[in-house]
LOZAKOL-549290 format. One line per 2 residues: their letters; for each residue x, y, z of C-alpha. Coordinates in nm, 4 decimals. Layout:
N
a	X:Y:Z ~ ... .
//
This chain:
468
xx	-3.6102:28.1575:3.5439 ~ -3.8854:28.1376:3.8073 .
xx	-4.1560:28.1738:3.5510 ~ -3.9909:27.9186:3.3292 .
xx	-3.9533:27.6652:3.6057 ~ -4.3141:27.7220:3.6906 .
xx	-4.4106:27.6369:3.3376 ~ -4.1848:27.3355:3.3351 .
xx	-4.3377:27.1890:3.6499 ~ -4.6805:27.1839:3.4947 .
xx	-4.8714:27.4042:3.7403 ~ -5.2489:27.4082:3.7210 .
xx	-5.2597:27.3150:3.3586 ~ -5.4051:26.9643:3.3952 .
xx	-5.7122:26.8395:3.5694 ~ -5.5157:26.6154:3.8020 .
xx	-5.3188:26.9179:3.9297 ~ -5.6170:26.9792:4.1541 .
xx	-5.4988:26.6900:4.3644 ~ -5.8274:26.5065:4.3586 .
xx	-5.8205:26.1656:4.5203 ~ -5.9557:26.0080:4.2061 .
xx	-6.3012:25.9144:4.3314 ~ -6.6016:26.1060:4.1947 .
xx	-6.8659:26.1549:4.4601 ~ -7.0980:25.8647:4.5305 .
xx	-7.0013:25.6665:4.2228 ~ -6.7272:25.4453:4.3657 .
xx	-6.5157:25.4898:4.0549 ~ -6.1356:25.4962:4.0453 .
xx	-5.9085:25.7797:3.9415 ~ -5.9979:25.9460:3.6093 .
xx	-5.6445:26.0368:3.5131 ~ -5.5426:25.6839:3.4182 .
xx	-5.2762:25.6867:3.6866 ~ -5.2728:25.5185:4.0278 .
xx	-5.4238:25.7423:4.2964 ~ -5.2431:25.8368:4.6138 .
xx	-5.3566:25.5226:4.7951 ~ -5.2100:25.2938:4.5282 .
xx	-5.5450:25.1932:4.3822 ~ -5.5759:25.1377:4.0068 .
xx	-5.6717:25.4141:3.7695 ~ -5.8216:25.4096:3.4239 .
xx	-5.5422:25.2014:3.2785 ~ -5.6746:24.8957:3.4547 .
xx	-5.3375:24.8227:3.6121 ~ -5.3479:24.6524:3.9513 .
xx	-5.2704:24.8509:4.2631 ~ -5.0912:24.7302:4.5705 .
xx	-5.3677:24.4832:4.6443 ~ -5.3154:24.3287:4.2990 .
xx	-5.6777:24.3691:4.1967 ~ -5.8161:24.4945:3.8676 .
xx	-6.1718:24.6135:3.9152 ~ -6.3813:24.7476:3.6307 .
xx	-6.6614:24.9648:3.7619 ~ -6.9643:25.0620:3.5600 .
xx	-7.1229:25.4040:3.5698 ~ -7.3980:25.2918:3.8079 .
xx	-7.1444:25.2700:4.0881 ~ -7.1196:24.8891:4.0825 .
xx	-6.8020:24.6959:4.0266 ~ -6.7615:24.3921:3.8059 .
xx	-6.5293:24.1520:3.9849 ~ -6.3544:23.8796:3.7891 .
xx	-6.1581:23.5699:3.8751 ~ -6.3288:23.4748:4.2014 .
xx	-6.3186:23.1156:4.3083 ~ -6.6318:22.9078:4.3034 .
xx	-6.8202:23.1323:4.0591 ~ -6.9528:22.9987:3.7331 .
xx	-6.8820:23.1813:3.4117 ~ -6.5620:23.3356:3.5455 .
xx	-6.2093:23.3166:3.4121 ~ -6.0695:22.9707:3.4942 .
xx	-5.8024:22.9689:3.7583 ~ -5.4695:22.8037:3.7119 .
xx	-5.1461:22.7661:3.9021 ~ -5.1913:22.9017:4.2516 .
xx	-5.5298:23.0669:4.1936 ~ -5.4214:23.3270:3.9368 .
xx	-5.6175:23.3960:3.6202 ~ -5.4418:23.2658:3.3113 .
xx	-5.4510:23.5892:3.1116 ~ -5.0768:23.6327:3.0554 .
xx	-5.1122:23.5572:2.6852 ~ -5.3864:23.8148:2.6221 .
xx	-5.3035:24.1356:2.4386 ~ -5.4407:24.4764:2.5328 .
xx	-5.6710:24.4662:2.2315 ~ -5.8074:24.1275:2.3354 .
xx	-5.8768:24.2436:2.6899 ~ -6.0490:24.5552:2.5596 .
xx	-6.2596:24.3513:2.3181 ~ -6.3645:24.1177:2.5961 .
xx	-6.4731:24.4052:2.8164 ~ -6.6654:24.5737:2.5339 .
xx	-6.8347:24.2485:2.4354 ~ -7.0234:24.2372:2.7664 .
xx	-7.1782:24.5790:2.7096 ~ -7.2393:24.5197:2.3380 .
xx	-7.4355:24.2084:2.4286 ~ -7.6492:24.4088:2.6731 .
xx	-7.7082:24.6811:2.4123 ~ -7.8206:24.4261:2.1562 .
xx	-8.0957:24.3227:2.3939 ~ -8.1805:24.6796:2.4953 .
xx	-8.0353:24.9698:2.2920 ~ -8.1782:25.2152:2.5476 .
xx	-7.9770:25.0763:2.8376 ~ -7.8023:25.3909:2.9642 .
xx	-7.5889:25.1975:3.2123 ~ -7.4580:24.9745:2.9324 .
xx	-7.3645:25.2789:2.7230 ~ -7.1918:25.4307:3.0250 .
xx	-7.0098:25.1051:3.0959 ~ -6.8900:25.0900:2.7372 .
xx	-6.7710:25.4489:2.7703 ~ -6.5815:25.3521:3.0854 .
xx	-6.3944:25.0810:2.8961 ~ -6.2958:25.3270:2.6232 .
xx	-6.1851:25.5735:2.8884 ~ -5.9764:25.3086:3.0640 .
xx	-5.7866:25.2493:2.7410 ~ -5.7651:25.6240:2.6702 .
xx	-5.9890:25.6112:2.3646 ~ -6.1378:25.9469:2.4555 .
xx	-6.3355:26.0202:2.1385 ~ -6.5125:25.6837:2.1531 .
xx	-6.5714:25.7295:2.5245 ~ -6.7315:26.0683:2.4648 .
xx	-6.9686:25.9282:2.2025 ~ -7.0795:25.6522:2.4384 .
xx	-7.1370:25.8954:2.7270 ~ -7.3414:26.1176:2.4984 .
xx	-7.5554:25.8149:2.4101 ~ -7.6100:25.7490:2.7802 .
xx	-7.7031:26.1149:2.8362 ~ -7.9550:26.1030:2.5521 .
xx	-8.1381:25.8392:2.7551 ~ -8.0759:25.9952:3.0993 .
xx	-7.9919:26.3625:3.0379 ~ -7.9864:26.4568:3.4070 .
xx	-7.7686:26.1754:3.5362 ~ -7.4962:26.3524:3.7405 .
xx	-7.2474:26.0648:3.7134 ~ -7.2654:26.0667:3.3333 .
xx	-7.2311:26.4462:3.3206 ~ -6.9257:26.4280:3.5452 .
xx	-6.7665:26.1636:3.3263 ~ -6.8455:26.3557:3.0089 .
xx	-6.6831:26.6684:3.1502 ~ -6.3707:26.4777:3.2417 .
xx	-6.3427:26.3171:2.8969 ~ -6.3808:26.6599:2.7360 .
xx	-6.0890:26.7770:2.9500 ~ -5.8749:26.4936:2.8137 .
xx	-5.9674:26.6076:2.4617 ~ -5.8638:26.9667:2.5529 .
xx	-6.2175:27.0886:2.4896 ~ -6.2146:27.3120:2.7951 .
xx	-6.5135:27.5284:2.7060 ~ -6.7332:27.2238:2.6466 .
xx	-6.6094:27.0672:2.9709 ~ -6.7006:27.3843:3.1569 .
xx	-7.0536:27.3680:3.0158 ~ -7.0876:27.0064:3.1290 .
xx	-6.9756:27.0928:3.4824 ~ -7.2060:27.3950:3.4960 .
xx	-7.4961:27.1729:3.3940 ~ -7.4017:26.9234:3.6654 .
xx	-7.3793:27.1984:3.9292 ~ -7.7336:27.3072:3.8419 .
xx	-7.8444:26.9561:3.9400 ~ -7.6042:26.9125:4.2343 .
xx	-7.4864:27.2578:4.3485 ~ -7.2925:27.1163:4.6460 .
xx	-7.0837:26.8616:4.4541 ~ -6.7364:26.9252:4.5929 .
xx	-6.5646:26.7097:4.3260 ~ -6.7384:26.8996:4.0475 .
xx	-6.6362:27.2368:4.1902 ~ -6.2843:27.0977:4.2173 .
xx	-6.2702:26.9974:3.8493 ~ -6.4265:27.3268:3.7488 .
xx	-6.1361:27.4956:3.9270 ~ -5.8964:27.3094:3.6978 .
xx	-6.0909:27.4057:3.3843 ~ -6.0946:27.7725:3.4788 .
xx	-5.7203:27.7613:3.5462 ~ -5.6597:27.6168:3.2012 .
xx	-5.8712:27.8943:3.0532 ~ -5.6653:28.1565:3.2400 .
xx	-5.9605:28.2685:3.4546 ~ -5.7738:28.2504:3.7841 .
xx	-6.0040:28.4746:3.9889 ~ -6.3029:28.2582:3.8980 .
xx	-6.0932:27.9487:3.9619 ~ -6.0128:28.0733:4.3128 .
xx	-6.3843:28.1300:4.3788 ~ -6.4612:27.7768:4.2539 .
xx	-6.2017:27.6281:4.4886 ~ -6.3632:27.8144:4.7776 .
xx	-6.6989:27.6620:4.6785 ~ -6.5436:27.3152:4.6828 .
xx	-6.3979:27.3754:5.0286 ~ -6.7289:27.5135:5.1555 .
xx	-6.8945:27.1890:5.0447 ~ -6.6186:26.9724:5.1917 .
xx	-6.3446:27.1344:5.4038 ~ -6.1625:26.8011:5.4319 .
xx	-6.1165:26.7571:5.0572 ~ -5.7386:26.7567:5.0138 .
xx	-5.7701:26.8022:4.6384 ~ -5.9593:27.1285:4.6841 .
xx	-5.6859:27.2676:4.9080 ~ -5.4268:27.1606:4.6521 .
xx	-5.6254:27.3257:4.3733 ~ -5.6505:27.6461:4.5731 .
xx	-5.2744:27.6432:4.6274 ~ -5.2136:27.5983:4.2544 .
xx	-5.4408:27.8929:4.1710 ~ -5.2651:28.1120:4.4274 .
xx	-4.9272:28.0188:4.2780 ~ -5.0521:28.1261:3.9351 .
xx	-5.1622:28.4560:4.0905 ~ -4.8163:28.5033:4.2495 .
xx	-4.9490:28.4762:4.6068 ~ -4.6875:28.2284:4.7236 .
xx	-4.7284:28.2682:5.1006 ~ -5.1022:28.2014:5.0789 .
xx	-5.0337:27.9106:4.8436 ~ -4.8009:27.7480:5.0984 .
xx	-5.0749:27.7720:5.3625 ~ -5.3200:27.5986:5.1261 .
xx	-5.0674:27.3279:5.0406 ~ -4.9977:27.2656:5.4105 .
xx	-5.3710:27.2258:5.4724 ~ -5.3865:26.9622:5.1954 .
xx	-5.0826:26.7767:5.3319 ~ -5.2297:26.7791:5.6825 .
xx	-5.5274:26.5835:5.5446 ~ -5.3209:26.3576:5.3175 .
xx	-4.9400:26.3748:5.3417 ~ -4.8945:26.1358:5.0475 .
xx	-4.9753:26.3825:4.7690 ~ -4.6604:26.4224:4.5558 .
xx	-4.8037:26.7039:4.3437 ~ -4.8918:26.8993:4.6540 .
xx	-4.5342:26.8636:4.7745 ~ -4.4193:26.9712:4.4298 .
xx	-4.6438:27.2789:4.4334 ~ -4.5238:27.3736:4.7803 .
xx	-4.1607:27.3284:4.6699 ~ -4.2128:27.5633:4.3759 .
xx	-4.3767:27.8274:4.5973 ~ -4.0880:27.8055:4.8447 .
xx	-3.8347:27.8378:4.5630 ~ -4.0168:28.1447:4.4319 .
xx	-3.9709:28.3017:4.7766 ~ -3.5963:28.2129:4.7657 .
xx	-3.6428:27.9594:5.0447 ~ -3.4321:27.7116:4.8522 .
xx	-3.3330:27.4717:5.1319 ~ -3.6978:27.4201:5.2286 .
xx	-3.7814:27.3866:4.8605 ~ -3.5297:27.1038:4.8140 .
xx	-3.6719:26.9250:5.1177 ~ -4.0217:26.9474:4.9679 .
xx	-3.9002:26.8192:4.6302 ~ -3.7304:26.5248:4.8021 .
xx	-4.0562:26.4463:4.9834 ~ -4.2402:26.4441:4.6513 .
xx	-3.9781:26.2185:4.4905 ~ -3.9939:25.9785:4.7828 .
xx	-4.3623:25.9245:4.7026 ~ -4.3338:25.9344:4.3230 .
xx	-3.9759:25.8903:4.1980 ~ -4.0917:25.8393:3.8375 .
xx	-4.2194:26.1932:3.7810 ~ -3.9821:26.3758:3.5442 .
xx	-4.1304:26.7182:3.6247 ~ -4.0456:26.6865:3.9931 .
xx	-3.6847:26.5993:3.9073 ~ -3.6634:26.9084:3.6861 .
xx	-3.8085:27.1270:3.9622 ~ -3.5319:27.0074:4.1925 .
xx	-3.2700:27.0694:3.9230 ~ -3.3964:27.4258:3.8736 .
xx	-3.3388:27.4998:4.2429 ~ -2.9785:27.3814:4.2106 .
xx	-2.9373:27.6043:3.9037 ~ -3.0616:27.9037:4.1012 .
xx	-2.8058:27.8274:4.3705 ~ -2.5273:27.7909:4.1114 .
xx	-2.4801:27.4219:4.1908 ~ -2.4434:27.3170:3.8298 .
xx	-2.2818:26.9798:3.8946 ~ -2.5592:26.8830:4.1373 .
xx	-2.8199:26.9968:3.8844 ~ -2.6916:26.7461:3.6271 .
xx	-2.8010:26.4396:3.8215 ~ -3.1752:26.5241:3.8465 .
xx	-3.1716:26.6388:3.4822 ~ -3.0270:26.3076:3.3694 .
xx	-3.2800:26.1226:3.5818 ~ -3.5649:26.3166:3.4185 .
xx	-3.4305:26.2355:3.0699 ~ -3.4045:25.8692:3.1657 .
xx	-3.7716:25.8697:3.2688 ~ -3.8971:26.0817:2.9787 .
xx	-3.6490:26.1135:2.6889 ~ -3.8764:26.3448:2.4862 .
xx	-3.9091:26.6001:2.7691 ~ -3.7793:26.9291:2.6258 .
xx	-3.7545:27.0945:2.9688 ~ -3.5161:26.8237:3.0862 .
xx	-3.2791:26.8792:2.7926 ~ -3.2942:27.2578:2.8398 .
xx	-3.2181:27.2249:3.2103 ~ -2.9252:26.9936:3.1407 .
xx	-2.7944:27.2357:2.8792 ~ -2.8020:27.5235:3.1274 .
xx	-2.6153:27.3134:3.3836 ~ -2.3486:27.2257:3.1260 .
xx	-2.3197:27.5909:3.0262 ~ -2.2643:27.6780:3.3921 .
xx	-1.9773:27.4288:3.3933 ~ -1.8291:27.5976:3.0804 .
xx	-1.8976:27.2938:2.8626 ~ -2.0361:27.5150:2.5894 .
xx	-2.0173:27.2767:2.2929 ~ -2.1999:27.0019:2.4794 .
xx	-2.4448:27.2551:2.6224 ~ -2.5275:27.3859:2.2732 .
xx	-2.5965:27.0361:2.1425 ~ -2.8170:26.9636:2.4422 .
xx	-3.0199:27.2831:2.4049 ~ -3.0578:27.2171:2.0324 .
xx	-3.2108:26.8835:2.1326 ~ -3.4625:27.0717:2.3457 .
xx	-3.5486:27.2958:2.0500 ~ -3.5989:26.9986:1.8226 .
xx	-3.8489:26.8599:2.0722 ~ -4.0171:27.1977:2.1234 .
xx	-3.9361:27.4526:1.8496 ~ -4.1389:27.7234:2.0289 .
xx	-3.9326:27.7043:2.3481 ~ -3.8449:28.0731:2.3943 .
xx	-3.5987:28.0291:2.6826 ~ -3.4127:27.7541:2.4985 .
xx	-3.3917:27.9700:2.1863 ~ -3.2352:28.2548:2.3847 .
xx	-2.9862:28.0189:2.5448 ~ -2.8976:27.8684:2.2068 .
xx	-2.8377:28.2111:2.0525 ~ -2.6193:28.3129:2.3458 .
xx	-2.4093:27.9974:2.3258 ~ -2.3817:28.0218:1.9467 .
xx	-2.2510:28.3758:1.9792 ~ -2.0028:28.2692:2.2478 .
xx	-1.8718:27.9900:2.0269 ~ -1.8456:28.2115:1.7193 .
xx	-2.1591:28.0954:1.5411 ~ -2.3065:28.4447:1.5207 .
xx	-2.6295:28.4895:1.3283 ~ -2.6805:28.8018:1.1168 .
xx	-2.9174:29.0615:1.2581 ~ -3.1617:29.0227:0.9710 .
xx	-3.1657:28.6460:1.0254 ~ -3.2439:28.6905:1.3943 .
xx	-3.5272:28.9271:1.3053 ~ -3.6523:28.6785:1.0482 .
xx	-3.6586:28.4029:1.3143 ~ -3.8685:28.6186:1.5446 .
xx	-4.1104:28.7273:1.2732 ~ -4.1428:28.3830:1.1116 .
xx	-4.1034:28.1131:1.3758 ~ -4.2234:27.8525:1.1267 .
xx	-3.9003:27.9029:0.9261 ~ -3.6984:27.8436:1.2429 .
xx	-3.8963:27.5341:1.3144 ~ -3.8074:27.3798:0.9796 .
xx	-3.4369:27.4386:1.0516 ~ -3.4121:27.3260:1.4129 .
xx	-3.6338:27.0225:1.3931 ~ -3.3876:26.8637:1.1505 .
xx	-3.1093:26.6667:1.3167 ~ -2.8094:26.8251:1.1478 .
xx	-2.4736:26.9512:1.2771 ~ -2.4743:27.3100:1.3936 .
xx	-2.2118:27.4149:1.1385 ~ -2.4244:27.2923:0.8476 .
xx	-2.7303:27.4732:0.9801 ~ -2.5353:27.7986:1.0176 .
xx	-2.4061:27.7729:0.6577 ~ -2.7561:27.7203:0.5214 .
xx	-2.9010:28.0171:0.7084 ~ -2.6211:28.2438:0.5781 .
xx	-2.6835:28.1313:0.2187 ~ -3.0563:28.1992:0.2594 .
xx	-2.9780:28.5472:0.3903 ~ -2.7547:28.6269:0.0905 .
xx	-3.0207:28.5045:-0.1534 ~ -3.2821:28.7299:0.0023 .
xx	-3.0499:29.0305:-0.0331 ~ -2.9928:28.9698:-0.4066 .
xx	-3.1897:29.1927:-0.6481 ~ -3.4960:29.0591:-0.8276 .
xx	-3.3550:28.9853:-1.1782 ~ -3.0317:28.8352:-1.0463 .
xx	-3.2215:28.6256:-0.7934 ~ -3.4338:28.4671:-1.0644 .
xx	-3.1253:28.4159:-1.2815 ~ -2.9261:28.2341:-1.0132 .
xx	-3.2075:28.0369:-0.8541 ~ -3.2995:27.8759:-1.1896 .
xx	-3.0353:27.6448:-1.3283 ~ -3.0176:27.6997:-1.7064 .
xx	-2.7823:27.5174:-1.9433 ~ -2.4662:27.7143:-2.0172 .
xx	-2.5278:27.7473:-2.3944 ~ -2.8823:27.8740:-2.3461 .
xx	-2.7625:28.1294:-2.0885 ~ -2.5004:28.2615:-2.3389 .
xx	-2.7587:28.2960:-2.6143 ~ -2.9937:28.4893:-2.3871 .
xx	-2.7215:28.7282:-2.2751 ~ -2.6272:28.8033:-2.6394 .
xx	-2.9947:28.8525:-2.7227 ~ -3.0314:29.1058:-2.4390 .
xx	-2.7286:29.2960:-2.5681 ~ -2.8739:29.3314:-2.9199 .
xx	-3.2036:29.4508:-2.7782 ~ -3.0251:29.7286:-2.5855 .
xx	-2.8598:29.8430:-2.9133 ~ -3.2005:29.8813:-3.0707 .
xx	-3.1830:29.5716:-3.2974 ~ -3.5184:29.4339:-3.1891 .
xx	-3.5374:29.2070:-3.4904 ~ -3.2625:28.9860:-3.3446 .
xx	-3.4749:28.9212:-3.0296 ~ -3.6860:28.6576:-3.2008 .
xx	-3.3718:28.4727:-3.3093 ~ -3.2357:28.4235:-2.9563 .
xx	-3.5593:28.3727:-2.7661 ~ -3.6854:28.1001:-2.9995 .
xx	-3.4618:27.7986:-3.0434 ~ -3.4757:27.6712:-3.4052 .
xx	-3.2732:27.4193:-3.6032 ~ -2.9309:27.5448:-3.7031 .
xx	-2.9958:27.5269:-4.0776 ~ -3.3171:27.7253:-4.0563 .
xx	-3.1472:27.9978:-3.8488 ~ -2.8690:28.0358:-4.1118 .
xx	-3.1187:28.0756:-4.3947 ~ -3.3096:28.3450:-4.2074 .
xx	-2.9914:28.5411:-4.1291 ~ -2.8799:28.5299:-4.4937 .
xx	-3.2238:28.6461:-4.6058 ~ -3.2199:28.9410:-4.3739 .
xx	-2.8700:29.0358:-4.4910 ~ -2.9885:29.0590:-4.8514 .
xx	-3.2787:29.2783:-4.7510 ~ -3.0485:29.5205:-4.5735 .
xx	-2.8192:29.5431:-4.8821 ~ -3.1177:29.6321:-5.1042 .
//
């Protein structure tokens, strides 16, 4: 259960698990994850932070401010000084932003900053492939620009091209070996590649370059959790929270480490601290629910599970957790339906599959042994069954029929799987009987369908020959 809850809380599998503050060094850019950073400032989505500002930085470290009073060429102000952009769609806003850079590139196609600015717009709207192409154009003009290399590496991470991202960061570290943010992102890449020892060394490099980087301490804690060193991980998380106490993922990581050490009360306190900062994170709610499940508090586990489903309805871990809580309350029918929902969302969910099989057996929906073996050997067959939204009874009937068909012998299987008209089937069976008695001449009569009159003439002809 500990390992499963670790997986469900999303440890060290995303670049923003490193806890970075969202500002690459010396570029003045906002958070790369597309989410608001810990200070409430806008991320790549372009949504305003607490100050209500939407600032679009270019890759030269400058910001393009819009809507200021008294400036020519700006968006006209209306009604209390606010820009009248309520009627604009996302596509229109994106097109407007791109038009500025396209105009600059028409004048000078070798303007690296314009290419990088265009890439930033694509990145803000999560058009990662287009953003990557634009950054590569900028790097063709300025191949050693550290800001462009950093951005390219991050975009590659969003495209799950971890090896390529690692190459980009290595190239950047050759130019700037003491870039703490780069070492921090490299830690995340190595974690995703399963190279935890190297990831730990990279986090140490980041901390050597900047001991006050909270994200580096958070990244180190995440790596230590993956290595099972929970006490050391808690120390790293505490160091990060001492620098910045408003890091919900750091609180989440600390809560998981405490739960793994069976310090459940402290774990619940840490989860509550994380939810106080970010109540809209479904993974944190599930982490809290898992602690209640460990303590056998099934009724209390239902509330955080339901909250997680409300936030993210397609979250398989939330449905699995709710199913386990219902099973603990002996609501087996409802629990089975809930866990089946988790399997429809994630057919490869091993823990949910085990729970479903256990509940099915308890309710009398036992699967045959050969069917269970077939599910393990061919998970793609299971996927086609459990991704369909059908009642459990109908699914069980279909799997039993499939099992019986596979146990039928070859000739019978082909006979019953092909629907042949009744008259034709009778003719073939009589033809087979005459062949077994050695009358091979009759075989051509029954295998070849001919008009009735022609068949009668042939039979009469053969009868005369036999009499002679």
